[in-house]
Steps between C-alpha positions, in 0.01 A plus 500: 500500500782735589660438157185594321481830694862579410447406141184721486693796642786445256258493204338823617837672542623385159173600329520846663862542398452410136135557406363738761800738493291787354218452748716453808794721436395765242148581612597766761726671247226491240249628758737797564543572130123475444448741796732752342336443156150555659626821669639637171176404325293702749748794479477492121124534535563824693425363847732601792570206725454576872564142627540144376416178677679311221372149434170450675388169335617235258238258376434271207195630317229223482195513283272466815666815636347700219151420626564607861492840661718699512723332233231526227490879545877536515530304170196665336673836525803384302564569128666158470310170446506311829496163308853583384617483857316195629724262697779761507646662808370857551691727729325804657696803614341763727562879492362824643521781243402866448398682180247226413142575395370327810680753720194723450246232620269630762633408846859467375641753753869427432455498126662158467415195292583132565615316189572135442706407200459156340823327366534170318858379450660838444222656307262755656156401398274751680375601835230656697454794744299634786481839679656502843209584736394435853158378388411167356464507125221310342521385147860384490805630336568714199725446194865598518394838361211546741211398277201292626426158350228659295729765365786259428277243318231724353239256641251523787601296798214252432604450136873473593414233765290307256766493230780438747313195649430365161868524403653351810258232608 
């Protein structure tokens, strides 16, 4: 029994050394590079970064996620096709910015906006935003540029939801 355990540990270590090298040893470096890339992306859009929480999540996008709140709204706001990213790892980076359209949202006393940038591999694929307020916001998040789901898609919420459900069921 002890030999089986030693053999299993050996196999895991060898696998990690040769096949999982990118995952185990380069992921932190890639995450840092992606954080820098996301920061530059926001600055290029004219947003002034106040703070960064860097990588806040890293998940594989599953089809069933696209039917659950809040993920369906996050992905519904994107200009990319979510199907292109199914079963791929999506990293989310969080920032607080100024000079964003949602800075003028009623109740946004500090004139700041929270932004989450979505990255797949080393490609920025989109993001979403929300005004920084003390009150609870009903209705979810906005596009990276501060548009509602209706503004971003050109559809009523009911029509968007119907089409979305038909596409991802």
